[in-house]
MIDOSE-1310 file (N, C-alpha, C; in nm, 2 decimals, decimal comma, always signed):
residues 276
mdsl	-3,51/+0,99/+0,77/-3,36/+0,85/+0,73/-3,23/+0,94/+0,81; -3,18/+0,85/+0,93/-3,06/+0,90/+0,99/-2,92/+0,90/+0,90; -2,85/+0,95/+0,94/-2,70/+0,95/+0,87/-2,65/+0,74/+0,85; -2,69/+0,70/+0,96/-2,65/+0,54/+0,96/-2,74/+0,49/+0,85
qrrq	-2,88/+0,47/+0,89/-2,97/+0,46/+0,75/-2,94/+0,42/+0,65; -2,90/+0,58/+0,60/-2,84/+0,63/+0,51/-2,70/+0,52/+0,44; -2,64/+0,58/+0,53/-2,53/+0,45/+0,46/-2,55/+0,33/+0,47; -2,65/+0,25/+0,51/-2,68/+0,15/+0,52/-2,76/+0,12/+0,34
vila	-2,82/+0,22/+0,33/-2,89/+0,22/+0,19/-2,78/+0,19/+0,10; -2,73/+0,32/+0,09/-2,58/+0,31/+0,00/-2,54/+0,19/-0,02; -2,45/+0,15/+0,08/-2,42/-0,01/+0,07/-2,46/-0,08/+0,00; -2,63/-0,11/+0,07/-2,69/-0,20/+0,00/-2,70/-0,18/-0,18
agta	-2,72/-0,07/-0,21/-2,79/-0,06/-0,38/-2,61/-0,02/-0,42; -2,49/+0,01/-0,34/-2,36/+0,01/-0,43/-2,35/-0,13/-0,47; -2,37/-0,21/-0,35/-2,28/-0,36/-0,37/-2,36/-0,41/-0,48; -2,50/-0,40/-0,48/-2,60/-0,49/-0,51/-2,57/-0,44/-0,68
glya	-2,51/-0,30/-0,71/-2,53/-0,25/-0,85/-2,36/-0,28/-0,90; -2,28/-0,26/-0,82/-2,12/-0,28/-0,88/-2,12/-0,47/-0,87; -2,20/-0,51/-0,82/-2,18/-0,63/-0,82/-2,26/-0,70/-0,97; -2,41/-0,66/-0,99/-2,48/-0,71/-1,09/-2,38/-0,61/-1,26
gsml	-2,36/-0,49/-1,25/-2,28/-0,42/-1,34/-2,14/-0,52/-1,37; -2,07/-0,55/-1,24/-1,93/-0,57/-1,32/-1,98/-0,72/-1,36; -2,08/-0,80/-1,33/-2,09/-0,95/-1,38/-2,13/-0,92/-1,55; -2,21/-0,82/-1,54/-2,28/-0,81/-1,68/-2,20/-0,75/-1,80
aldq	-2,08/-0,69/-1,76/-2,02/-0,62/-1,80/-1,88/-0,77/-1,84; -1,89/-0,82/-1,77/-1,76/-0,92/-1,81/-1,84/-1,01/-1,88; -1,98/-1,03/-1,88/-2,04/-1,15/-1,96/-2,01/-1,10/-2,10; -2,04/-0,98/-2,10/-2,09/-0,96/-2,24/-1,89/-0,87/-2,31
lwye	-1,79/-0,83/-2,24/-1,71/-0,83/-2,31/-1,57/-0,93/-2,29; -1,57/-1,03/-2,21/-1,47/-1,14/-2,17/-1,53/-1,27/-2,24; -1,65/-1,27/-2,19/-1,74/-1,39/-2,25/-1,80/-1,42/-2,37; -1,82/-1,33/-2,44/-1,96/-1,29/-2,55/-1,88/-1,35/-2,69
dfpr	-1,74/-1,36/-2,70/-1,66/-1,43/-2,82/-1,66/-1,54/-2,83; -1,74/-1,61/-2,68/-1,68/-1,75/-2,71/-1,81/-1,85/-2,70; -1,82/-1,93/-2,71/-1,95/-2,03/-2,74/-2,00/-2,07/-2,61; -2,09/-2,07/-2,54/-2,16/-2,12/-2,43/-2,16/-2,26/-2,38
splh	-2,18/-2,33/-2,29/-2,18/-2,44/-2,25/-2,24/-2,48/-2,18; -2,27/-2,63/-2,12/-2,37/-2,65/-1,97/-2,23/-2,62/-1,90; -2,32/-2,60/-1,77/-2,18/-2,56/-1,66/-2,11/-2,71/-1,64; -1,96/-2,71/-1,64/-1,87/-2,78/-1,66/-1,73/-2,74/-1,55
sfdd	-1,65/-2,87/-1,56/-1,55/-2,81/-1,48/-1,44/-2,87/-1,51; -1,30/-2,80/-1,50/-1,17/-2,84/-1,56/-1,05/-2,79/-1,47; -0,98/-2,86/-1,50/-0,85/-2,87/-1,34/-0,73/-2,76/-1,43; -0,75/-2,70/-1,37/-0,61/-2,62/-1,42/-0,50/-2,56/-1,29
skqw	-0,48/-2,68/-1,21/-0,42/-2,67/-1,12/-0,29/-2,70/-1,12; -0,21/-2,73/-1,27/-0,08/-2,70/-1,25/-0,06/-2,61/-1,39; -0,12/-2,51/-1,37/-0,10/-2,42/-1,49/-0,04/-2,25/-1,44; +0,06/-2,19/-1,51/+0,09/-2,15/-1,44/+0,18/-2,11/-1,30
lqmd	+0,25/-2,23/-1,31/+0,34/-2,22/-1,19/+0,24/-2,21/-1,03; +0,11/-2,21/-1,06/+0,04/-2,12/-0,96/+0,00/-2,02/-0,94; +0,07/-1,94/-1,03/+0,08/-1,80/-0,97/-0,07/-1,74/-0,97; -0,19/-1,83/-1,06/-0,33/-1,77/-1,11/-0,42/-1,79/-0,96
klgh	-0,34/-1,91/-0,92/-0,41/-1,90/-0,77/-0,38/-1,85/-0,66; -0,23/-1,79/-0,66/-0,20/-1,66/-0,60/-0,30/-1,57/-0,59; -0,33/-1,52/-0,72/-0,38/-1,43/-0,75/-0,52/-1,41/-0,70; -0,60/-1,54/-0,69/-0,72/-1,59/-0,64/-0,74/-1,54/-0,53
vtts	-0,61/-1,60/-0,40/-0,61/-1,60/-0,29/-0,59/-1,43/-0,26; -0,52/-1,36/-0,27/-0,52/-1,20/-0,26/-0,62/-1,15/-0,34; -0,66/-1,17/-0,42/-0,79/-1,07/-0,43/-0,88/-1,14/-0,35; -0,92/-1,22/-0,34/-1,05/-1,27/-0,27/-0,98/-1,18/-0,05
yqig	-0,90/-1,19/-0,06/-0,87/-1,15/+0,05/-0,90/-0,98/+0,09; -0,83/-0,93/-0,05/-0,81/-0,80/-0,05/-0,99/-0,75/-0,04; -1,09/-0,80/-0,15/-1,21/-0,75/-0,16/-1,29/-0,80/-0,03; -1,27/-0,88/+0,08/-1,27/-0,92/+0,17/-1,23/-0,84/+0,33
kagy	-1,13/-0,74/+0,26/-1,06/-0,63/+0,34/-1,16/-0,50/+0,32; -1,21/-0,50/+0,27/-1,29/-0,39/+0,16/-1,41/-0,39/+0,20; -1,49/-0,54/+0,19/-1,61/-0,55/+0,24/-1,63/-0,53/+0,39; -1,55/-0,61/+0,47/-1,56/-0,56/+0,59/-1,54/-0,41/+0,66
aamk	-1,47/-0,34/+0,59/-1,44/-0,19/+0,59/-1,60/-0,12/+0,54; -1,65/-0,16/+0,47/-1,78/-0,09/+0,42/-1,90/-0,12/+0,50; -1,89/-0,30/+0,55/-1,99/-0,30/+0,63/-1,99/-0,21/+0,78; -1,84/-0,23/+0,84/-1,81/-0,15/+0,91/-1,87/+0,02/+0,94
waga	-1,86/+0,06/+0,81/-1,85/+0,21/+0,79/-2,02/+0,23/+0,80; -2,12/+0,11/+0,74/-2,24/+0,12/+0,75/-2,31/+0,07/+0,91; -2,20/+0,06/+0,99/-2,26/+0,04/+1,10/-2,28/-0,10/+1,21; -2,21/-0,19/+1,05/-2,25/-0,38/+1,12/-2,20/-0,37/+1,21
kdqt	-2,18/-0,46/+1,33/-2,18/-0,49/+1,45/-2,02/-0,59/+1,36; -1,94/-0,62/+1,45/-1,82/-0,71/+1,47/-1,82/-0,84/+1,35; -1,88/-0,90/+1,44/-1,93/-1,09/+1,39/-1,96/-1,04/+1,27; -2,08/-0,99/+1,22/-2,16/-0,95/+1,09/-2,07/-0,88/+1,02
arwl	-1,99/-0,81/+1,01/-1,90/-0,76/+0,94/-1,80/-0,83/+0,90; -1,78/-0,92/+0,96/-1,65/-1,00/+0,96/-1,66/-1,11/+0,86; -1,81/-1,18/+0,90/-1,84/-1,30/+0,83/-1,88/-1,24/+0,71; -2,02/-1,13/+0,69/-2,05/-1,11/+0,57/-1,90/-1,00/+0,48
gggf	-1,92/-0,92/+0,53/-1,81/-0,83/+0,47/-1,66/-0,93/+0,49; -1,62/-1,01/+0,54/-1,47/-1,09/+0,48/-1,49/-1,17/+0,36; -1,61/-1,21/+0,39/-1,70/-1,34/+0,28/-1,72/-1,25/+0,13; -1,72/-1,10/+0,11/-1,75/-1,06/-0,02/-1,69/-1,15/-0,13
gfiy	-1,54/-1,13/-0,11/-1,40/-1,19/-0,24/-1,48/-1,30/-0,26; -1,52/-1,43/-0,14/-1,59/-1,53/-0,22/-1,64/-1,52/-0,30; -1,76/-1,48/-0,21/-1,88/-1,45/-0,32/-1,89/-1,43/-0,44; -1,81/-1,26/-0,44/-1,79/-1,24/-0,59/-1,69/-1,31/-0,67
lggi	-1,60/-1,38/-0,61/-1,52/-1,47/-0,73/-1,63/-1,56/-0,77; -1,68/-1,64/-0,69/-1,79/-1,74/-0,70/-1,89/-1,72/-0,85; -1,91/-1,60/-0,83/-2,01/-1,57/-0,98/-1,92/-1,56/-1,10; -1,79/-1,53/-1,10/-1,72/-1,55/-1,18/-1,65/-1,69/-1,20
elld	-1,64/-1,76/-1,14/-1,61/-1,87/-1,14/-1,77/-1,99/-1,23; -1,83/-1,88/-1,21/-1,99/-2,01/-1,28/-1,99/-1,95/-1,42; -1,97/-1,78/-1,41/-1,96/-1,76/-1,58/-1,79/-1,87/-1,63; -1,71/-1,86/-1,57/-1,65/-1,97/-1,66/-1,71/-2,09/-1,65
gsse	-1,75/-2,16/-1,56/-1,80/-2,32/-1,60/-1,92/-2,28/-1,71; -1,96/-2,19/-1,70/-2,03/-2,23/-1,84/-2,02/-2,16/-1,99; -1,86/-2,16/-1,99/-1,84/-2,11/-2,14/-1,73/-2,24/-2,20; -1,70/-2,24/-2,26/-1,64/-2,40/-2,34/-1,49/-2,37/-2,34
ewgf	-1,47/-2,21/-2,37/-1,33/-2,19/-2,37/-1,24/-2,21/-2,20; -1,33/-2,23/-2,11/-1,30/-2,23/-1,97/-1,38/-2,34/-1,90; -1,39/-2,33/-1,76/-1,44/-2,41/-1,71/-1,48/-2,39/-1,59; -1,56/-2,44/-1,46/-1,54/-2,40/-1,33/-1,40/-2,49/-1,28
swtd	-1,36/-2,36/-1,22/-1,18/-2,47/-1,14/-1,25/-2,48/-1,00; -1,21/-2,59/-0,99/-1,21/-2,63/-0,78/-1,09/-2,57/-0,72; -0,98/-2,59/-0,78/-0,86/-2,49/-0,70/-0,89/-2,35/-0,70; -0,94/-2,27/-0,79/-1,01/-2,15/-0,80/-1,11/-2,11/-0,72
fasn	-1,17/-2,24/-0,68/-1,29/-2,22/-0,58/-1,22/-2,22/-0,45; -1,15/-2,33/-0,44/-1,05/-2,28/-0,33/-0,95/-2,29/-0,27; -0,89/-2,16/-0,39/-0,80/-2,02/-0,36/-0,90/-1,92/-0,28; -1,01/-1,91/-0,34/-1,11/-1,77/-0,32/-1,15/-1,82/-0,17
algs	-1,17/-1,91/-0,17/-1,20/-1,98/+0,00/-1,12/-1,94/+0,12; -0,96/-2,00/+0,07/-0,87/-1,92/+0,14/-0,83/-1,82/+0,17; -0,84/-1,70/+0,08/-0,82/-1,56/+0,09/-0,90/-1,48/+0,17; -1,06/-1,54/+0,18/-1,15/-1,49/+0,25/-1,13/-1,56/+0,37
alfi	-1,10/-1,69/+0,40/-1,05/-1,77/+0,55/-0,93/-1,69/+0,62; -0,83/-1,65/+0,50/-0,72/-1,59/+0,59/-0,79/-1,44/+0,65; -0,85/-1,35/+0,56/-0,87/-1,24/+0,63/-1,04/-1,26/+0,76; -1,06/-1,32/+0,76/-1,16/-1,37/+0,88/-1,13/-1,43/+0,98
sqea	-1,07/-1,48/+1,00/-0,96/-1,57/+1,09/-0,89/-1,49/+1,15; -0,78/-1,40/+1,08/-0,75/-1,27/+1,16/-0,80/-1,17/+1,25; -0,92/-1,17/+1,15/-0,98/-1,05/+1,24/-1,10/-1,12/+1,40; -1,08/-1,23/+1,38/-1,15/-1,34/+1,46/-1,08/-1,35/+1,60
lwke	-0,94/-1,36/+1,53/-0,83/-1,44/+1,66/-0,73/-1,27/+1,71; -0,72/-1,18/+1,63/-0,64/-1,09/+1,66/-0,72/-0,93/+1,68; -0,85/-0,93/+1,62/-0,91/-0,83/+1,55/-0,82/-0,73/+1,51; -0,75/-0,77/+1,41/-0,65/-0,70/+1,32/-0,59/-0,76/+1,21
qriq	-0,53/-0,71/+1,11/-0,49/-0,83/+1,00/-0,34/-0,80/+1,01; -0,27/-0,90/+1,08/-0,13/-0,92/+1,11/-0,07/-0,95/+0,96; -0,11/-1,03/+0,91/-0,08/-1,05/+0,76/-0,16/-1,03/+0,65; -0,08/-0,96/+0,57/-0,17/-0,90/+0,47/-0,09/-0,96/+0,30
lkys	-0,21/-0,97/+0,21/-0,13/-1,02/+0,11/-0,17/-0,92/+0,00; -0,05/-0,90/-0,10/-0,01/-0,76/-0,16/+0,01/-0,83/-0,30; +0,04/-0,70/-0,40/+0,07/-0,73/-0,50/+0,17/-0,60/-0,58; +0,23/-0,66/-0,66/+0,32/-0,59/-0,75/+0,37/-0,63/-0,83
fqks	+0,41/-0,56/-0,94/+0,39/-0,58/-1,12/+0,50/-0,52/-1,17; +0,51/-0,64/-1,26/+0,68/-0,55/-1,34/+0,67/-0,58/-1,47; +0,63/-0,52/-1,56/+0,63/-0,61/-1,70/+0,76/-0,72/-1,76; +0,72/-0,81/-1,77/+0,85/-0,92/-1,80/+0,87/-0,87/-1,98
pyvq	+0,99/-0,97/-2,00/+1,05/-0,96/-2,16/+0,95/-1,04/-2,21; +0,90/-1,15/-2,15/+0,83/-1,26/-2,25/+0,68/-1,18/-2,32; +0,66/-1,11/-2,29/+0,51/-1,06/-2,30/+0,54/-0,99/-2,49; +0,66/-0,98/-2,50/+0,66/-0,97/-2,66/+0,65/-1,10/-2,78
yrpe	+0,66/-1,24/-2,69/+0,64/-1,35/-2,74/+0,48/-1,38/-2,81; +0,45/-1,36/-2,70/+0,27/-1,44/-2,69/+0,19/-1,32/-2,67; +0,17/-1,15/-2,70/+0,11/-1,06/-2,64/-0,04/-1,14/-2,63; -0,06/-1,21/-2,72/-0,21/-1,23/-2,73/-0,26/-1,31/-2,58
llgs	-0,16/-1,35/-2,55/-0,17/-1,43/-2,45/-0,15/-1,40/-2,26; -0,06/-1,30/-2,32/+0,01/-1,28/-2,19/+0,00/-1,10/-2,21; -0,07/-1,02/-2,27/-0,14/-0,95/-2,28/-0,10/-0,81/-2,41; -0,17/-0,73/-2,44/-0,13/-0,63/-2,57/-0,12/-0,56/-2,56
spse	-0,18/-0,46/-2,41/-0,13/-0,36/-2,38/-0,12/-0,33/-2,21; -0,11/-0,24/-2,15/-0,07/-0,21/-2,05/-0,18/-0,25/-1,96; -0,28/-0,24/-2,01/-0,43/-0,28/-1,91/-0,42/-0,39/-1,90; -0,33/-0,49/-1,98/-0,38/-0,62/-1,97/-0,31/-0,70/-1,94
twlk	-0,19/-0,62/-1,95/-0,06/-0,72/-1,91/-0,05/-0,73/-1,78; -0,13/-0,64/-1,68/-0,06/-0,65/-1,52/-0,16/-0,76/-1,48; -0,26/-0,78/-1,56/-0,37/-0,92/-1,51/-0,31/-1,03/-1,61; -0,29/-1,06/-1,67/-0,27/-1,16/-1,78/-0,09/-1,21/-1,76
dyng	-0,03/-1,13/-1,74/+0,10/-1,16/-1,80/+0,22/-1,21/-1,59; +0,17/-1,32/-1,56/+0,19/-1,38/-1,46/+0,37/-1,39/-1,43; +0,44/-1,38/-1,57/+0,59/-1,34/-1,52/+0,62/-1,24/-1,43; +0,52/-1,12/-1,45/+0,57/-0,97/-1,37/+0,49/-0,96/-1,25
qtyw	+0,43/-1,05/-1,19/+0,34/-1,06/-1,10/+0,45/-1,13/-1,02; +0,39/-1,04/-0,87/+0,48/-1,13/-0,73/+0,34/-1,09/-0,65; +0,36/-1,19/-0,58/+0,23/-1,20/-0,45/+0,30/-1,23/-0,31; +0,26/-1,13/-0,24/+0,34/-1,13/-0,13/+0,30/-1,10/+0,03
asik	+0,33/-1,22/+0,13/+0,27/-1,19/+0,27/+0,34/-1,10/+0,33; +0,29/-0,99/+0,35/+0,35/-0,88/+0,42/+0,27/-0,88/+0,60; +0,39/-0,92/+0,69/+0,38/-0,95/+0,83/+0,42/-0,83/+0,95; +0,32/-0,80/+0,97/+0,33/-0,71/+1,06/+0,41/-0,77/+1,19
vasf	+0,56/-0,75/+1,18/+0,66/-0,80/+1,31/+0,62/-0,77/+1,45; +0,56/-0,60/+1,45/+0,56/-0,56/+1,59/+0,43/-0,60/+1,65; +0,35/-0,66/+1,56/+0,23/-0,69/+1,61/+0,22/-0,83/+1,69; +0,38/-0,94/+1,64/+0,35/-1,02/+1,73/+0,49/-1,06/+1,84
lved	+0,53/-0,89/+1,91/+0,67/-0,88/+1,97/+0,56/-0,84/+2,05; +0,63/-0,78/+2,20/+0,60/-0,74/+2,31/+0,55/-0,59/+2,29; +0,48/-0,53/+2,35/+0,44/-0,38/+2,34/+0,56/-0,30/+2,34; +0,61/-0,29/+2,40/+0,72/-0,24/+2,42/+0,83/-0,26/+2,26
tfwp	+0,83/-0,34/+2,18/+0,92/-0,39/+2,12/+0,99/-0,25/+2,04; +1,15/-0,30/+2,02/+1,23/-0,20/+1,94/+1,17/-0,18/+1,75; +1,10/-0,29/+1,75/+1,07/-0,30/+1,59/+0,93/-0,17/+1,56; +0,97/-0,11/+1,43/+0,92/-0,02/+1,40/+0,79/-0,08/+1,39
kflc	+0,68/+0,03/+1,41/+0,50/-0,10/+1,39/+0,46/-0,05/+1,24; +0,54/+0,03/+1,19/+0,49/+0,08/+1,04/+0,61/+0,00/+1,00; +0,68/-0,09/+0,98/+0,78/-0,19/+0,94/+0,72/-0,35/+0,94; +0,68/-0,36/+0,81/+0,67/-0,51/+0,80/+0,77/-0,59/+0,72
laig	+0,77/-0,73/+0,72/+0,80/-0,82/+0,68/+0,79/-0,89/+0,57; +0,81/-0,85/+0,46/+0,74/-0,94/+0,32/+0,83/-1,08/+0,30; +0,74/-1,15/+0,27/+0,74/-1,30/+0,18/+0,70/-1,30/+0,05; +0,78/-1,32/-0,09/+0,71/-1,29/-0,17/+0,72/-1,41/-0,29
hgad	+0,64/-1,47/-0,37/+0,64/-1,56/-0,43/+0,62/-1,49/-0,62; +0,70/-1,54/-0,67/+0,68/-1,54/-0,84/+0,73/-1,63/-0,97; +0,76/-1,58/-1,06/+0,71/-1,71/-1,12/+0,82/-1,65/-1,25; +0,90/-1,75/-1,34/+0,97/-1,70/-1,49/+0,99/-1,79/-1,57
gmig	+0,98/-1,72/-1,68/+0,98/-1,79/-1,81/+0,86/-1,81/-1,85; +0,74/-1,80/-1,84/+0,63/-1,86/-1,90/+0,58/-1,85/-2,02; +0,56/-1,85/-2,13/+0,50/-1,82/-2,26/+0,40/-1,91/-2,28; +0,31/-1,99/-2,19/+0,23/-2,12/-2,18/+0,18/-2,15/-2,08
assn	+0,05/-2,18/-2,04/-0,02/-2,19/-1,94/+0,07/-2,33/-1,85; +0,09/-2,41/-1,93/+0,12/-2,55/-1,84/+0,22/-2,59/-1,90; +0,31/-2,56/-2,02/+0,44/-2,58/-2,08/+0,45/-2,48/-2,18; +0,58/-2,45/-2,24/+0,55/-2,35/-2,29/+0,59/-2,43/-2,46
plfd	+0,50/-2,36/-2,59/+0,50/-2,41/-2,72/+0,64/-2,39/-2,75; +0,69/-2,48/-2,89/+0,78/-2,49/-2,93/+0,79/-2,37/-3,09; +0,72/-2,38/-3,10/+0,65/-2,30/-3,23/+0,57/-2,21/-3,26; +0,60/-2,03/-3,32/+0,45/-1,97/-3,34/+0,36/-2,03/-3,45
nnnm	+0,25/-1,96/-3,46/+0,16/-1,91/-3,56/+0,23/-1,96/-3,69; +0,34/-1,89/-3,71/+0,40/-1,90/-3,83/+0,48/-2,01/-3,82; +0,52/-2,11/-3,78/+0,62/-2,22/-3,76/+0,72/-2,18/-3,71; +0,73/-2,03/-3,67/+0,93/-2,02/-3,64/+0,95/-2,02/-3,45
pypt	+1,05/-2,10/-3,46/+1,08/-2,15/-3,30/+1,12/-2,04/-3,22; +1,03/-2,06/-3,07/+1,03/-1,94/-3,02/+1,17/-1,96/-2,95; +1,24/-1,85/-2,80/+1,36/-1,90/-2,73/+1,30/-2,02/-2,66; +1,42/-2,06/-2,62/+1,40/-2,23/-2,48/+1,38/-2,10/-2,38
fdrq	+1,28/-2,12/-2,32/+1,29/-2,03/-2,16/+1,25/-2,16/-2,04; +1,32/-2,13/-1,94/+1,35/-2,26/-1,81/+1,19/-2,19/-1,72; +1,13/-2,24/-1,70/+1,01/-2,25/-1,62/+1,04/-2,23/-1,50; +1,03/-2,13/-1,38/+1,11/-2,11/-1,24/+1,03/-2,08/-1,14
rqwy	+1,06/-2,13/-1,06/+0,99/-2,04/-0,95/+1,08/-1,92/-0,89; +1,04/-1,79/-0,84/+1,10/-1,70/-0,75/+1,07/-1,68/-0,64; +1,16/-1,66/-0,53/+1,11/-1,66/-0,39/+1,18/-1,49/-0,29; +1,14/-1,42/-0,28/+1,15/-1,30/-0,21/+1,17/-1,27/-0,07
lsfd	+1,26/-1,22/-0,03/+1,25/-1,15/+0,10/+1,25/-0,99/+0,13; +1,19/-0,92/+0,19/+1,19/-0,79/+0,12/+1,15/-0,73/+0,29; +1,13/-0,58/+0,28/+1,08/-0,50/+0,36/+0,91/-0,43/+0,28; +0,81/-0,38/+0,42/+0,69/-0,33/+0,31/+0,66/-0,23/+0,43
ldls	+0,59/-0,14/+0,40/+0,47/-0,02/+0,50/+0,34/-0,07/+0,55; +0,34/-0,06/+0,66/+0,21/-0,08/+0,71/+0,12/+0,10/+0,67; +0,06/+0,12/+0,59/+0,06/+0,24/+0,53/-0,11/+0,28/+0,65; -0,19/+0,17/+0,70/-0,28/+0,23/+0,79/-0,20/+0,28/+0,91
vfas	-0,06/+0,30/+0,99/+0,00/+0,34/+1,06/-0,03/+0,53/+1,05; +0,04/+0,55/+0,91/+0,00/+0,64/+0,86/-0,12/+0,77/+0,79; -0,19/+0,70/+0,86/-0,32/+0,71/+0,85/-0,39/+0,86/+0,95; -0,44/+0,97/+0,86/-0,48/+1,07/+0,90/-0,65/+1,06/+0,98
rrri	-0,73/+1,16/+1,00/-0,85/+1,19/+1,05/-0,92/+1,22/+0,90; -0,83/+1,30/+0,78/-0,85/+1,32/+0,68/-0,95/+1,22/+0,57; -1,07/+1,25/+0,52/-1,12/+1,13/+0,42/-1,07/+1,12/+0,34; -0,97/+1,18/+0,25/-0,91/+1,17/+0,15/-0,79/+1,09/+0,15
ikav	-0,70/+1,13/+0,27/-0,58/+1,08/+0,26/-0,61/+0,92/+0,33; -0,76/+0,89/+0,43/-0,74/+0,76/+0,45/-0,81/+0,68/+0,36; -0,84/+0,74/+0,22/-0,94/+0,69/+0,10/-0,81/+0,63/-0,01; -0,65/+0,73/-0,01/-0,62/+0,71/-0,08/-0,45/+0,60/-0,04
lntf	-0,55/+0,61/+0,11/-0,40/+0,45/+0,18/-0,45/+0,35/+0,20; -0,62/+0,31/+0,17/-0,70/+0,23/+0,18/-0,73/+0,21/+0,03; -0,74/+0,24/-0,05/-0,68/+0,19/-0,22/-0,59/+0,15/-0,28; -0,47/+0,21/-0,23/-0,33/+0,14/-0,26/-0,25/+0,05/-0,17
gfik	-0,35/+0,04/-0,07/-0,31/-0,04/+0,07/-0,25/-0,18/+0,01; -0,32/-0,22/-0,12/-0,28/-0,40/-0,13/-0,15/-0,35/-0,21; -0,08/-0,27/-0,23/+0,02/-0,26/-0,34/+0,16/-0,28/-0,26; +0,28/-0,37/-0,26/+0,35/-0,35/-0,22/+0,48/-0,29/-0,21
ipsp	+0,52/-0,23/-0,13/+0,61/-0,07/-0,10/+0,71/-0,15/-0,18; +0,80/-0,04/-0,30/+0,91/-0,11/-0,34/+1,04/-0,07/-0,24; +1,11/-0,16/-0,23/+1,19/-0,17/-0,10/+1,33/-0,33/-0,11; +1,44/-0,27/-0,06/+1,54/-0,37/-0,05/+1,49/-0,53/-0,03
tlmy	+1,52/-0,61/-0,16/+1,49/-0,72/-0,21/+1,60/-0,84/-0,20; +1,57/-0,96/-0,13/+1,64/-1,10/-0,17/+1,59/-1,15/-0,24; +1,62/-1,22/-0,34/+1,57/-1,31/-0,45/+1,62/-1,40/-0,44; +1,55/-1,55/-0,41/+1,61/-1,66/-0,43/+1,57/-1,74/-0,59
qnkk	+1,66/-1,77/-0,69/+1,57/-1,83/-0,80/+1,71/-1,95/-0,85; +1,64/-2,05/-0,88/+1,76/-2,15/-0,94/+1,86/-2,16/-0,87; +1,87/-2,21/-0,74/+1,96/-2,20/-0,61/+2,10/-2,08/-0,61; +1,99/-1,95/-0,65/+2,11/-1,89/-0,69/+2,01/-1,73/-0,60
ftfy	+2,10/-1,69/-0,46/+2,05/-1,52/-0,44/+2,10/-1,44/-0,54; +2,00/-1,31/-0,53/+2,07/-1,19/-0,59/+1,99/-1,11/-0,50; +2,06/-0,97/-0,50/+2,00/-0,87/-0,40/+1,98/-0,77/-0,51; +1,83/-0,65/-0,47/+1,82/-0,61/-0,55/+1,81/-0,48/-0,48
piyf	+1,86/-0,34/-0,44/+1,87/-0,24/-0,37/+1,72/-0,18/-0,37; +1,65/-0,19/-0,46/+1,50/-0,15/-0,44/+1,45/-0,26/-0,54; +1,35/-0,29/-0,54/+1,24/-0,40/-0,60/+1,11/-0,40/-0,61; +1,04/-0,41/-0,70/+0,84/-0,39/-0,68/+0,81/-0,49/-0,74
C-alpha cells in the first residue's frame, strides 16, 4: 500500500468513525432525556431572529471547507473533492436534523435543512467559479449579559454559552477584496472586509417571557438585530510549509480576527476600536 492509498484509507475510516461516533454521542447525550417520536417537522423559522439559521449556514460551509481539504489530501480530483467534500456539511447536519425530527422536544426543520444546503452551496459554487473561497463565512462570540436570566436556555457553562447564547454570537462574511480587483491592486491580499450580523435582547426563542419560574418579572429587553462592518485577516496568506503551522491556521480559520468595527443597531452607529 503506497502513501496515497494509506491516506484514502485513513480518510474513509476516520470520516466513518467520526460520523458514527458523533451521532451516537449526540443521540445519547443530547436526546436521551427526551421522549422519542415518529419523524415529524416543525417551523422554527421565526426563532432567535434567525441567528440559529446563520449558524447552520456557517457550520455547513466550514465543514465543507474541511471536507474538501481532506479529500484533496487523500488525492481526490477537484470535481470529486468539490462536490463530495464540499457537501460534507450538508450530509453531516442532515443526520442531526433526522435526530431532531425523531424527538418530541424538537422536530425536523425545513429552514435548517435549507440553511445547511446554502452553506454547502456557497463553498461548492466558489470552488467551481473561482477555484478559491473569496467569501468566507466566519464566527465570533462574546458572552452576553442575558445568560444570567435564563442559563438553562442560554447556557450554564462556558462550553454551552458559545453554542446556545445567540445574543453573543456574530456571523461574518469575510470578503477577500484583493481577489475581486486587478492583480497589482494596492489592497493587501491578507486584508479582508467583513460584514457581520448579530442580535441582542433575546431570552426566549420567539419572544421574551415576562416572568420566571418563581413568578418574578424579568427585565424588559428589546429584541434587535445588529449589523457590523469590520476588517478580517486571511490567515491562509501566512501559511508556511510547516504542517503544524498549517494545521493551526486551518483549525482556527473559522474565527473572525478582532478588528476595528462599526456597528449599526436601532438606527444608531457605534464604533469599537477592537471588536470580537
